[in-house]
GURO-353306 format. One record per residue: y, x, z of N, C-alpha, C in turn. Coordinates in steps of 0.02 Angstrom, whole numbers, always signed. Each point is the difference from the previous one (the first is absolute). Last residue first. Layout:
[r [Y X Z] [Y X Z] [Y X Z]],
...
***
This chain:
[r [+646 -1071 -38] [-27 +25 +25] [-45 +26 -38]],
[r [+254 -93 -60] [-75 -11 +3] [-37 +76 +36]],
[r [+243 -10 -58] [-29 -49 +89] [-51 -16 +15]],
[r [+107 +143 -184] [+0 -95 -4] [-14 -16 +68]],
[r [-3 +235 -40] [+65 -7 +22] [+2 -75 -15]],
[r [-237 +78 +71] [+38 +10 -54] [+68 -28 +17]],
[r [-242 +67 +135] [+45 -56 -38] [+42 +42 -34]],
[r [-115 +162 +186] [-23 -65 -34] [+63 -39 -14]],
[r [+4 +285 +41] [+7 -76 +29] [-26 -34 -43]],
[r [+33 +203 -97] [-44 -11 +72] [-4 -44 +47]],
[r [+130 +27 -198] [-79 +39 -48] [-27 +2 +80]],
[r [+225 -84 -11] [-52 -26 -47] [-45 +8 +12]],
[r [+220 +71 +125] [-75 +9 +1] [-51 -64 -11]],
[r [+224 -71 -32] [-14 +59 +32] [-68 -6 +36]],
[r [+80 -170 -190] [+17 -11 +53] [-27 +107 +29]],
[r [+1 -120 -217] [+47 -35 +10] [+7 +10 +93]],
[r [-172 +59 -176] [-14 -52 +62] [+72 -12 +29]],
[r [+0 +163 -195] [-31 -60 -22] [-12 -49 +54]],
[r [+124 +202 +60] [+52 -44 -85] [-70 -67 -7]],
[r [-77 +158 +164] [+60 -25 +17] [+18 -36 -48]],
[r [-170 +129 -58] [-13 -57 +34] [+58 -29 +27]],
[r [+58 +177 -124] [-22 -50 -37] [-24 -42 +44]],
[r [+44 +183 +112] [+62 -35 -1] [-7 -61 -80]],
[r [-161 +127 +111] [+27 -41 +39] [+62 -31 -15]],
[r [-107 +163 -128] [-32 -48 +11] [+29 -57 +72]],
[r [+94 +198 -68] [+20 -43 -48] [-44 -60 -5]],
[r [-24 +147 +185] [+81 -41 +0] [-8 -27 -56]],
[r [-184 +135 -1] [-29 -54 +58] [+88 -48 -5]],
[r [-13 +203 -116] [-21 -59 -47] [-14 -44 +67]],
[r [+119 +182 +68] [+25 -44 -61] [-43 -50 -17]],
[r [-128 +120 +150] [+61 -48 +38] [+53 -16 -64]],
[r [-282 +91 -4] [+109 -4 -33] [+39 -30 +32]],
[r [-247 -8 +69] [+18 +75 -35] [+69 +22 -11]],
[r [-150 -184 +148] [+84 +13 -30] [+7 +32 -14]],
[r [-198 +10 +72] [-19 -60 -29] [+82 -26 -29]],
[r [-84 +275 +40] [+47 -64 +47] [-35 -75 -52]],
[r [-32 +255 -71] [-62 -43 +44] [+7 -79 +45]],
[r [+147 +176 -106] [-27 -24 -51] [-46 -50 +10]],
[r [+117 +129 +188] [+37 -49 -34] [-40 -57 -56]],
[r [-129 +110 +188] [+22 +55 -42] [+45 -69 -41]],
[r [-184 -4 +172] [+80 -28 +17] [+53 +48 -39]],
[r [-251 +11 -25] [+32 -75 +8] [+67 -14 +31]],
[r [-107 +212 +3] [+6 -12 -73] [+36 -56 -6]],
[r [-44 +82 +197] [+56 +13 -12] [+13 -2 -64]],
[r [-173 -91 +127] [+53 -30 +1] [+42 +36 -19]],
[r [-211 +74 +12] [-1 -45 -62] [+80 -49 +9]],
[r [-94 +140 +185] [-15 +25 -74] [+34 -28 -57]],
[r [-90 -137 +186] [+89 +46 +11] [-11 +27 -39]],
[r [-143 -184 -89] [-6 +49 +47] [+63 +36 +20]],
[r [-55 -268 -66] [+46 +53 -42] [-31 +46 +60]],
[r [-149 -204 -92] [+54 +30 +64] [+24 +41 -42]],
[r [-238 -80 +1] [+67 -26 -35] [+50 +14 +40]],
[r [-268 +60 -18] [+66 +61 +10] [+60 -37 -26]],
[r [-204 -142 +32] [+17 +37 +64] [+57 +43 -10]],
[r [-103 -141 -185] [+65 -6 +32] [+14 +23 +73]],
[r [-198 +45 -114] [+49 +6 -60] [+65 -18 +24]],
[r [-218 -74 +120] [+35 +87 +22] [+34 +20 -53]],
[r [-38 -221 -11] [+19 +13 +46] [-7 +45 +26]],
[r [-98 -43 -184] [+86 -8 +0] [+34 +24 +52]],
[r [-252 +31 +5] [+34 +49 -47] [+79 -23 -30]],
[r [-157 -139 +138] [+33 +66 +32] [+22 +40 -39]],
[r [-61 -182 -119] [+55 -29 +46] [+13 +57 +45]],
[r [-157 +23 -142] [+87 -4 -29] [+6 -9 +39]],
[r [-193 +24 +78] [+8 +42 +3] [+59 +11 -65]],
[r [-87 -216 +72] [+21 +54 +54] [+5 +73 -27]],
[r [-79 -157 -169] [+69 -18 +36] [+16 +32 +61]],
[r [-208 +78 -85] [+75 -6 -53] [+55 -25 +21]],
[r [-203 -71 +124] [+23 +106 +16] [+43 +15 -61]],
[r [-69 -217 -51] [+37 +10 +88] [+12 +53 +16]],
[r [-130 -45 -182] [+68 -10 -14] [+35 +2 +57]],
[r [-213 +56 +20] [+22 +30 -2] [+90 -18 -53]],
[r [-137 -158 +103] [-10 +74 +33] [+42 +27 -49]],
[r [-67 -174 -125] [+69 -15 +73] [+12 +56 +43]],
[r [-197 +28 -156] [+61 +17 -23] [+84 -8 +36]],
[r [-237 -44 +96] [-6 +70 -26] [+79 +17 -33]],
***
C-alpha cells in the first residue's frame, strides 16, 4: 500500500514538472520587450569595447574572449 502511494506521488510530481515546462518560449507579444537595447546581452557597446581591449591585451591575440587558447600558443 505504501509503495503504491509513493508511485502515485512520483507520477503526479513528474506530470506536474512536465506541465510546468510546457509554456517555455517567447510569445510574439513579448518580443518587443525583449528586443529593447537594455535587455540585450551586450547592453553597452562601450563596455564591450573596453572588455575586448582588456582581453586582447591579456591574451596577446585578437578575440581572446570568444576563441579557445591564448597568446602563448597553449590551448
